[in-house]
Each structure stands twice: as C-alpha cells, then as structure tokens.
C-alpha positions as CSV (number, residue, x, y, z in Angstrom):
1,M,35.0,-9.2,-134.5
2,P,35.5,-7.1,-131.5
3,V,33.2,-3.8,-131.8
4,R,35.9,-0.4,-132.0
5,S,35.4,1.8,-129.2
6,P,33.5,5.0,-130.5
7,V,36.0,7.4,-129.0
8,T,40.0,6.8,-129.2
9,V,42.9,7.6,-126.0
10,E,44.1,10.3,-128.7
11,S,40.1,12.5,-128.8
12,V,40.6,12.6,-125.0
13,V,44.3,12.9,-123.9
14,T,45.4,15.4,-126.9
15,S,42.1,17.2,-128.4
16,E,41.3,20.9,-127.4
17,G,38.2,22.9,-127.3
18,P,34.9,21.1,-128.5
19,A,36.7,18.4,-129.6
20,Q,38.0,17.0,-126.2
21,R,34.9,17.4,-124.4
22,R,33.1,15.6,-126.5
23,A,35.4,13.1,-126.5
24,I,35.5,13.2,-122.7
25,A,31.5,12.7,-122.7
26,K,31.5,10.1,-124.9
27,T,34.0,8.0,-122.7
28,I,32.2,8.7,-119.4
29,T,29.0,7.9,-121.1
30,L,30.6,3.9,-122.8
31,L,32.1,3.8,-119.1
32,E,28.3,3.7,-117.3
33,S,26.7,1.9,-119.5
34,T,25.8,-1.6,-118.4
35,R,25.6,-3.6,-122.1
36,A,28.5,-6.0,-121.3
37,D,29.9,-4.8,-125.3
38,H,30.3,-1.7,-123.5
39,R,32.3,-2.5,-120.8
40,A,34.6,-4.7,-122.2
41,Q,35.3,-1.2,-125.0
42,A,35.6,0.7,-121.6
43,D,37.9,-1.6,-119.6
44,E,40.6,-1.1,-122.3
45,L,40.1,2.4,-123.3
46,L,40.0,3.3,-119.4
47,T,43.7,1.5,-118.9
48,A,45.2,2.7,-122.1
49,L,44.0,6.5,-120.8
50,L,45.5,5.2,-117.2
51,P,49.0,6.4,-118.2
52,H,48.3,10.0,-118.4
53,T,46.4,9.9,-115.1
54,G,47.7,10.8,-111.8
55,K,48.8,14.2,-111.8
56,S,45.5,16.8,-110.4
57,F,44.2,16.7,-107.3
58,R,40.8,15.4,-106.2
59,L,39.1,17.2,-104.3
60,G,35.9,15.9,-102.7
61,I,32.7,18.4,-101.4
62,S,30.2,17.1,-99.4
63,G,27.3,18.7,-97.6
64,V,23.5,18.4,-96.7
65,P,21.2,19.8,-99.0
66,G,21.3,23.3,-98.7
67,V,24.7,24.4,-97.8
68,G,25.4,26.4,-101.2
69,K,28.0,23.8,-102.4
70,S,27.0,24.4,-106.0
71,T,27.6,27.9,-105.1
72,F,30.5,27.4,-103.9
73,I,32.0,24.8,-106.6
74,E,31.5,27.6,-108.8
75,A,33.3,30.6,-106.6
76,L,36.3,27.9,-106.0
77,G,36.6,26.9,-109.6
78,L,36.5,30.1,-111.1
79,Y,39.2,31.2,-108.9
80,L,41.3,28.4,-109.6
81,I,41.3,29.3,-113.4
82,G,41.6,33.1,-112.9
83,R,45.2,30.8,-111.4
84,G,45.7,29.2,-114.5
85,H,44.3,25.9,-113.2
86,R,41.8,24.1,-115.9
87,V,39.1,22.5,-113.5
88,A,37.1,18.8,-113.9
89,V,33.5,20.0,-111.9
90,L,31.6,15.6,-111.3
91,T,28.7,16.3,-109.7
92,I,26.1,13.6,-108.9
93,D,22.1,13.3,-108.8
94,P,20.0,11.0,-106.8
95,S,17.5,8.6,-108.9
96,S,14.1,9.3,-107.6
97,T,13.8,5.3,-105.6
98,V,10.3,5.5,-107.2
99,S,10.7,6.8,-111.6
100,G,14.4,5.9,-111.1
101,G,14.9,9.1,-112.8
102,S,17.1,12.2,-112.6
103,I,17.3,16.2,-112.5
104,L,21.2,16.2,-113.4
105,G,20.5,20.3,-113.1
106,D,23.7,21.3,-111.0
107,K,25.0,22.6,-113.9
108,T,21.8,25.1,-114.3
109,R,23.6,26.4,-111.1
110,M,27.1,27.1,-112.0
111,E,26.0,28.9,-115.0
112,K,28.9,31.3,-115.6
113,L,31.9,28.2,-114.4
114,S,29.5,25.6,-116.9
115,V,30.7,27.6,-120.4
116,H,34.0,28.2,-119.4
117,E,36.7,27.3,-122.0
118,R,38.8,25.8,-119.2
119,A,36.0,23.7,-116.8
120,Y,34.0,20.7,-117.9
121,I,31.0,19.8,-115.4
122,R,29.4,16.3,-115.8
123,P,26.5,15.6,-114.1
124,S,25.7,11.9,-113.6
125,P,22.8,9.9,-111.4
126,S,23.3,8.5,-109.0
127,S,21.3,5.1,-109.4
128,G,20.8,3.5,-106.4
129,T,24.1,3.4,-105.6
130,L,24.7,4.6,-102.2
131,G,27.3,7.2,-99.8
132,G,26.6,10.1,-102.1
133,V,28.5,9.0,-105.5
134,A,28.1,6.9,-108.4
135,E,29.1,3.8,-109.8
136,K,31.4,4.6,-112.1
137,T,32.8,8.3,-110.7
138,R,36.6,6.7,-109.8
139,E,36.3,6.3,-113.7
140,A,35.0,9.5,-114.7
141,M,37.9,11.3,-112.2
142,L,40.5,9.3,-114.3
143,V,39.6,10.5,-117.6
144,C,39.2,13.8,-116.7
145,E,42.7,13.7,-115.5
146,A,44.0,11.8,-118.9
147,A,42.8,15.0,-120.6
148,G,44.7,17.8,-118.6
149,Y,42.5,18.6,-116.0
150,D,44.6,19.3,-112.2
151,I,41.6,20.2,-109.9
152,V,39.3,17.2,-110.2
153,I,36.2,17.8,-108.5
154,V,33.5,15.4,-106.7
155,E,30.4,17.5,-105.5
156,T,28.2,14.7,-103.9
157,V,24.8,14.4,-103.3
158,G,22.9,15.9,-100.3
159,V,24.7,13.5,-97.6
160,G,24.1,12.9,-94.6
161,Q,26.2,11.7,-91.0
162,S,26.9,8.0,-92.9
163,E,27.6,8.7,-96.3
164,T,31.0,9.0,-97.5
165,A,32.5,7.6,-99.9
166,V,33.9,10.4,-101.5
167,S,36.4,10.4,-98.8
168,G,37.5,7.4,-100.0
169,M,38.3,8.3,-103.5
170,T,39.8,12.2,-103.4
171,D,42.3,13.7,-102.4
172,M,40.8,15.7,-99.7
173,F,37.3,15.9,-98.1
174,V,35.4,19.5,-97.3
175,L,32.7,19.3,-96.3
176,L,30.2,22.0,-96.2
177,Q,28.2,23.2,-92.8
178,L,25.5,25.8,-91.8
179,P,25.5,27.7,-89.3
180,N,23.2,27.1,-86.3
181,A,23.5,23.0,-88.1
182,G,23.0,22.0,-84.5
183,D,24.8,22.3,-81.0
184,D,28.0,20.6,-79.1
185,L,26.5,17.2,-79.0
186,Q,25.5,17.7,-82.9
187,A,29.7,18.1,-84.0
188,I,30.4,15.5,-82.3
189,K,28.6,12.9,-83.9
190,K,30.8,10.6,-85.5
191,G,30.1,9.5,-89.1
192,V,31.4,11.9,-92.1
193,M,32.0,14.7,-89.1
194,E,35.4,12.5,-88.8
195,L,36.7,12.4,-92.0
196,A,36.4,15.5,-92.9
197,D,40.0,17.0,-93.6
198,L,39.1,20.8,-94.0
199,V,35.3,22.2,-93.2
200,V,33.9,25.0,-93.8
201,I,31.5,26.8,-92.7
202,N,29.4,28.5,-95.8
203,K,27.0,31.5,-95.5
204,A,28.4,32.9,-92.9
205,D,28.0,36.4,-93.7
206,L,23.6,35.5,-92.4
207,D,24.4,35.2,-89.5
208,K,27.9,36.1,-88.3
209,D,27.7,35.1,-84.5
210,A,26.2,32.1,-85.3
211,A,28.9,30.7,-87.5
212,T,31.6,31.6,-85.0
213,R,30.1,29.2,-82.7
214,A,29.7,27.1,-84.5
215,Q,33.5,27.0,-86.1
216,A,34.0,26.3,-82.7
217,Q,32.1,23.5,-81.7
218,I,33.5,22.0,-85.1
219,T,36.8,22.7,-83.6
220,S,36.3,21.0,-80.5
221,A,34.8,17.8,-82.3
222,L,37.4,17.5,-84.7
223,R,40.4,18.3,-81.7
224,L,38.3,15.3,-80.5
225,F,38.9,13.2,-82.6
226,G,42.3,13.6,-83.4
227,H,42.5,12.2,-80.0
228,H,40.2,9.3,-80.0
229,G,38.9,9.0,-83.9
230,N,40.3,8.5,-87.5
231,P,44.2,8.2,-86.8
232,A,45.2,10.3,-90.0
233,H,44.5,12.6,-87.8
234,A,45.9,12.0,-85.1
235,H,47.6,15.0,-83.0
236,V,51.4,14.7,-83.0
237,V,53.9,16.4,-80.4
238,H,56.5,18.1,-83.2
239,G,59.2,20.4,-83.7
240,A,60.1,22.6,-81.0
241,H,57.1,20.9,-78.6
242,A,58.8,17.3,-78.6
243,A,60.7,16.8,-75.2
244,P,64.0,16.4,-75.1
245,G,65.8,14.0,-76.5
246,S,62.5,12.1,-78.4
247,I,62.6,11.8,-81.6
248,A,60.2,14.1,-83.3
249,P,57.3,12.4,-84.4
250,E,55.9,12.2,-87.9
251,V,53.7,16.0,-88.8
252,Q,50.1,15.2,-89.9
253,W,47.8,17.5,-90.7
254,Q,45.4,19.2,-87.9
255,P,41.9,19.8,-89.6
256,K,40.5,23.0,-89.7
257,V,37.2,25.0,-90.1
258,I,36.9,28.6,-92.1
259,Q,34.4,30.2,-92.6
260,I,33.1,31.7,-96.1
261,S,30.4,33.6,-97.9
262,A,30.3,31.8,-101.6
263,L,27.6,34.2,-103.0
264,V,29.9,37.2,-101.9
265,G,32.9,35.5,-102.7
266,T,34.7,36.4,-99.6
267,G,37.1,33.4,-98.2
268,V,37.5,31.7,-101.1
269,D,41.4,32.3,-101.1
270,A,41.7,30.8,-97.6
271,F,40.5,28.2,-98.5
272,W,43.0,27.6,-101.4
273,D,45.5,27.9,-99.4
274,A,44.6,25.7,-96.5
275,V,44.2,23.1,-99.4
276,L,47.3,24.1,-100.7
277,E,48.7,23.5,-97.2
278,F,47.1,20.8,-96.9
279,K,48.7,19.1,-100.1
280,S,52.0,20.3,-99.3
281,L,52.0,18.5,-95.8
282,Q,50.6,15.3,-97.3
283,T,52.7,15.5,-100.2
284,A,55.9,15.5,-98.0
285,N,55.1,12.7,-95.4
286,G,54.1,10.7,-98.0
287,R,50.8,10.4,-96.7
288,L,48.8,11.5,-99.9
289,A,50.3,9.2,-101.9
290,A,49.5,6.1,-99.7
291,R,45.8,7.8,-99.9
292,R,45.7,6.8,-103.0
293,E,47.8,3.3,-103.3
294,K,45.0,2.4,-100.7
295,Q,41.7,3.8,-102.5
296,A,43.4,2.1,-105.5
297,L,42.8,-1.4,-104.1
298,A,39.7,-0.6,-102.7
299,W,38.3,0.1,-105.7
300,M,39.4,-2.9,-106.6
301,W,37.8,-4.9,-103.6
302,E,34.6,-2.9,-104.5
303,R,34.1,-3.6,-108.4
304,I,35.2,-7.7,-107.3
305,D,32.4,-7.3,-105.2
306,A,30.0,-5.5,-107.9
307,G,31.2,-8.0,-110.1
308,L,30.7,-11.5,-107.8
309,K,27.1,-9.7,-107.1
310,Q,26.1,-10.2,-111.2
311,A,27.5,-13.7,-111.6
312,F,25.5,-14.8,-108.9
313,R,21.7,-13.3,-110.5
314,Q,22.7,-14.2,-113.2
315,H,23.4,-18.2,-112.4
316,P,21.5,-21.1,-114.3
317,A,20.8,-22.5,-111.0
318,V,20.0,-19.0,-108.7
319,R,17.7,-17.6,-111.7
320,E,15.9,-21.0,-111.9
321,L,15.1,-21.1,-107.9
322,L,15.5,-17.2,-107.4
323,P,11.3,-16.3,-108.2
324,R,10.1,-19.1,-105.5
325,A,12.7,-18.0,-102.8
326,I,11.5,-14.1,-103.0
327,A,7.9,-16.0,-103.2
328,Q,8.7,-17.5,-99.6
329,V,10.3,-15.0,-98.2
330,A,7.7,-12.2,-98.8
331,A,4.8,-14.3,-97.9
332,G,6.8,-15.9,-94.8
333,T,7.2,-19.7,-94.8
334,L,10.8,-19.1,-95.3
335,P,13.3,-16.6,-93.6
336,A,15.5,-14.4,-95.7
337,S,18.7,-16.2,-94.5
338,T,17.7,-19.5,-94.9
339,A,16.8,-18.0,-98.7
340,A,20.2,-16.2,-98.9
341,R,22.2,-19.8,-98.0
342,N,19.6,-21.8,-100.1
343,L,20.7,-19.4,-103.5
344,L,24.4,-19.4,-102.6
345,A,24.4,-23.5,-101.6
346,S,23.2,-23.2,-105.6
347,Q,25.1,-21.3,-107.2
348,A,28.5,-23.7,-105.4
349,G,26.8,-26.5,-106.7
350,Q,26.0,-27.8,-103.0
351,A,22.1,-28.0,-103.7
C-alpha cells in the first residue's frame, strides 16, 4: 500500500498565508529527500502540480561572492511587491567539502523581504551539485509557481566563470559585477559572461569612475560575444536599418549593462524596466517559449544521467567489484579508465 504524501496539491495551490508557506516548505523538503518512498511521493505530487505552473517569470541572479546578490535581491523583491507582485526567492548555499554542512544564512541578509507576507524565501544546500545551483532547484521553482508566485528568483552560490547552470533553468540570466572587477581581457573571457542577458554593476556608488569604465568594457565584450559567441545574442539589423528590398530579420535582445547601488536603492527601477523590455521582446519573437522547451528537455536528460549513475552504483555486480577496483586505482596498479570500463562491462553482464 503506497504511503500518502504529507502534503496535498490543494494545500500548495489554494491555501493562504502561513498554511501555504508550510505546504511549500514541506513539498520542497520532500523533493530534496533521498529516500525511495519520498522520491515516489514527490514525483506524484510534482506531476499533479504541473498544470498550475508556467505562469511566473524566472530570473537567475549570479555573481562572485561579495558582489551584493542578497542585498540586491531584497531591494528588488521589495520593489516588485510594491508593484503588486508575489516574489519567491530560492537561494543556494555552498556545502562544505569537509563536513558536508551548509550555513543556509541568506535569509538573514534579507530581513525585510523574508518576513513579508507576499514573499517566500527558501535556502537550499548545493550538496556537491556543480553549476551554482542545487539538485532540486528546478522542482522547487515549479512548486513556487504553483503556489501563485509570479516572480521566481534563483540566487546562485558565489560563482566563477564556468558555473552557469542557472542560465539553463531561468527565463533571464542576470550577472552582477563589481567596479574594478577586472581589465578588458577579463571582461571578454568566455564562460558566464557570454551567457548573461543583462549585466548589472552593483555598488556603483563606491567609485563612479570605475563603474563607468567597467560598464564600457563589459558593453564592448558583450558586443563581441554577439558577433562571435552566443547565437541567442546575435547581432541583427532590423527596421529602418535593413537593406532595401531585403526581408527584415528577427528582432533579438541585445544584452545590456547597467549601474545600480542596491544598498542605497538606486537603479532598481531601471533594472526592472530592462527586464520587462527583455520579457516583452523574447515573448514576441517566440524565444522565451523555445527556451523553456529546451530547458525542460535538458532537465529530463539530466535526471536520466543522475538515475543511471545511481542505478550503476546499486548494481550487484558493480558493488561486488567496486572495492577492489578502487583499491587498485588508488594503489596505481590499474588505470582509472580500465577500471571504469571493467565496472561498466560488469553492469552490462559482459565481464
């Protein structure tokens, strides 16, 4: 007899106030559980919630540690609530590679937003997942959407140039930068920069000249990426600039660079204007819908990869051979590639 889920679809979708908050929290906790019975319950619940999802705008916020992501998100969240929105924030906290624990302290940096009745903040540990997000961030996003939050913000851990997973699960990827964060060469390095839909130079009030230089450098870099990098940001000629007699090409978004100071609250309105412009354009040209379709398929394959890895580790033949293979690789008597091939063959029944 199947075990009943501790939370219902109705408690997430139709409840209000503290009751709904508890339901959301319980659902995300269920999704993050590694127990087999909990996973089955979570899959059933998420499938039932799916018809209520898809109506929010998903915003990914990334940047190096200390750039002011939490301060910016609180200022943005309060601004959006003032405009009638409901805001959900999913924050990812790095897990220790030594103890495995996480502080989960991002809510303490958002004192006003965390207690607002129209906001919901959920910190989650990265638990070894790469890319700046947690394993169940996508599922948590859907739960918040089903609960009626029309703006869902994902704040990554402090990331480097290669940690770009959040761009693959949100509608718009925003990268926060600091004034004096690097030279021209740093600005054009491949990686997280070329995936950004909008670059925000935070703490611009600290050094206005440095912020202006950074804005010029990054703008130049983004223009270069438009020509030679991300095809979604490709440079286009449209409208009055199209050649006579030619078919006007599709109008595409050109990534922008803006300056703000989240601490003093300047520039948040300009930021949101840019977001609305992006949303309007990407909806009109169909790229927003196409982006979500691509992300859904990528999510499916990612879960398949994770499931195959788990099934591999649990296979009886693999579990029997694994300790010896580990010992041989550690001792240097067997190449790691050969050990991997032998283990895969044992799973397939070829050993």
